[in-house]
C-alpha positions, 0 to 999 in steps of 0.5 A, a space after each residue: 470320958 476321962 480323956 474328954 474331961 482332961 482335954 476340956 480342963 486343958 483348954 480352959 487353962 489355956 484360955 487364961 493366957 491365950 489372947 482373945 480370938 473370935 468365938 465359933 460362929 455357932 454352937 456345934 460348929 468348929 473348924 473341923 466338925 459339925 456336931 448333931 444330936 439325936 434321941 432314939 429308941 436304942 433299947 426297948 419295945 420298938 428299938 429293933 425297927 426305930 434304931 434302923 433310922 439312926 443306922 441309915 443316917 450314920 452309914 451315910 455320914 460315914 461315907 461323907 466323912 470319908 470323902 472329906 466331910 462338908 466344906 472340910 468339916 466332918 459330921 459327928 452325931 451324938 445319939 442318946 437312948 430314949 427307949 421310946 419314952 417321951 420323958 427320956 426324950 425330953 431329958 436327952 434333948 435338954 442335955 444335947 442342947 445345954 451340955 453338948 451344945 449341938 448344932 441341931 437335933 436330927 433324926 430319931 423315930 417315934 411320934 410320942 418321943 417326937 412330941 417330947 422333943 418338940 416341947 423343948 425345941 419349939 420355942 428355941 432356935 435349935 433346928 429340929 430336923 426330919 424325925 420319923 414321926 407322924 405328928 401334926 404339930 411338927 409342921 402345923 403351924 410352920 415353925 422356922 426351925 422345924 422340918 419334916 420328911 415323913 408325910 404325916 399319918 393323917 396325910 398318908 391315909 387321906 392319900 392312900 385310903 381312896 386308892 385302897 377303897 377303889 381296889 377292895 370296894 369295902 362296905 364296912 371297916 374296923 379301925 385299930 390304932 396305937 394310942 400315941 400323940 396325934 391318934 385322934 387326928 389320925 382316926 378323924 381323918 380315916 373316918 372322914 374318908 370312909 364316910 365320904 366313900 359310904 363305908 360304915 365304921 363298925 369298930 374303933 379301938 385304941 391299942 397300947 404301942 408298947 404292948 405285944 398283945 393283939 389277940 383280944 383286938 383281933 377277937 373284937 374285929 373278927 366279931 364285927 367281920 369288917 371288909 377292911 381293917 385300917 391298922 395304925 401300928 408298928 411293924 412288929 405289932 402289925 406282924 403279930 396282928 397278922 399272925 393272930 388273924 391266921 391263928 383265929 382263922 379269919 381275915 378281912 378282904 383287905 388291910 391297910 395302914 401307915 408307912 411303918 407296915 412297909 418295914 422288913 421286920 414286918 415282912 420277915 414275920 408275916 410276908 406269907 400271911 400278908 400276901 395280896 392282902 396288905 396295901 400300905 404307903 411307902 415313903 422310901 423305896 424298898 431296899 430291894 429296888 435298884 435305886 436303893 443300891 447306894 444306900 444298901 452299900 453304905 449300910 454294909 460298909 458301916 456295919 455288915 450285920 445290919 439288915 437293910 430295911 424301910 427304916 434304914 432307907 429313911 435314915 439314908 434319905 434324911 441324911 442325904 437331904 441334910 447333907 445337901 442343906 449343909 453344902 448349900 449353907 456354905 463354909 461359914 455355917 450358922 443355923 440361920 444359913 442352914 435354914 435358908 439353905 433348906 428353904 432353897 431346896 426345890 425339886 431335889 431328887 434324893 433318888 430313893 423317894 419322891 422329890 423334896 421341896 421346902 419353903 418359908 411356909 412349907 416344912 414338909 418336904 415330901 408330897 408323894 408316897 408309893 402304894 406298896 403290897 406284898 408279892 412273892 415274899 417281898 414288898 412290891 410297888 403296886 403303881 405310880 406314886 400317889 400325890 399326898 393330899 393334906 
């Protein structure tokens, strides 16, 4: 930090005698660098899974930089810790934009923190790109500077639940949902699908996302004895719930949830307990899939101690799409040119997810998810990708 300040002071003194020249075309863009900013949970209750998104992106950026960067510029990713606090995410975003003067806010993980970031960027001109967050307001109504690659949680349910209902034929269902921004929209979407299928909702409970407690909720579900449990939870929280179901010697016929339940941290803790009982939507392929090899190898080259996961795969995905957009934007890089370049992406195949398309009024780039279950201690794709319904 001292060296950085000295360099800044030296540059400021040099400006006193240097002749005036053209300014940088855009904040965060120099002759040699593209500076991105991000806020993510690097510490705290969800750090073990959320930080994987940033690792996956950093691994891909490392490879791109080693190959010469993009139009001669290396990517530098300034990442700050928000510990899954919306207020810290707000402060981090202000710092990244006002002090660090980043080109764009990129990545991150968590619906609550994404809501905080959104409160800062939605009225400005700094792009906010591809957070792992299921927040409706990210894409509805469309904002020129905001793009997403995680199908929103209500959309995940409207896509997957009919498939799950067809497989398990439940008559009753219970809902357990984390108390996060957008929880009401998620629950409303789930209830509408269940009602259409004639499935009675016998319990609807909110859980605190940062609390490890699951026993009390399992007791309530067990008392209602539903056929289907619809679970909106983190991967660690979902694993704890399956462990508690086993401890209380009760299980529903089927459990379904959101894409967080397809992370390997869930698998490591609860694979045997979820065998044949869980169906969840996967946005990216599991790291064990053959198509995932390049992302897994990039991660190992970046840090061999980090285990590949659903979240590192998502980080690889969003980094690939961003790099594609930056390449299309050309050497004279500006925010406006990046936005136009992203809007030009149609049917782009990142190799580890459904195809990606954007447009002037389309800010969600992916419109398919994989139905994923657990077999033999591993995640398994159960069928063809399902087209996302909104």
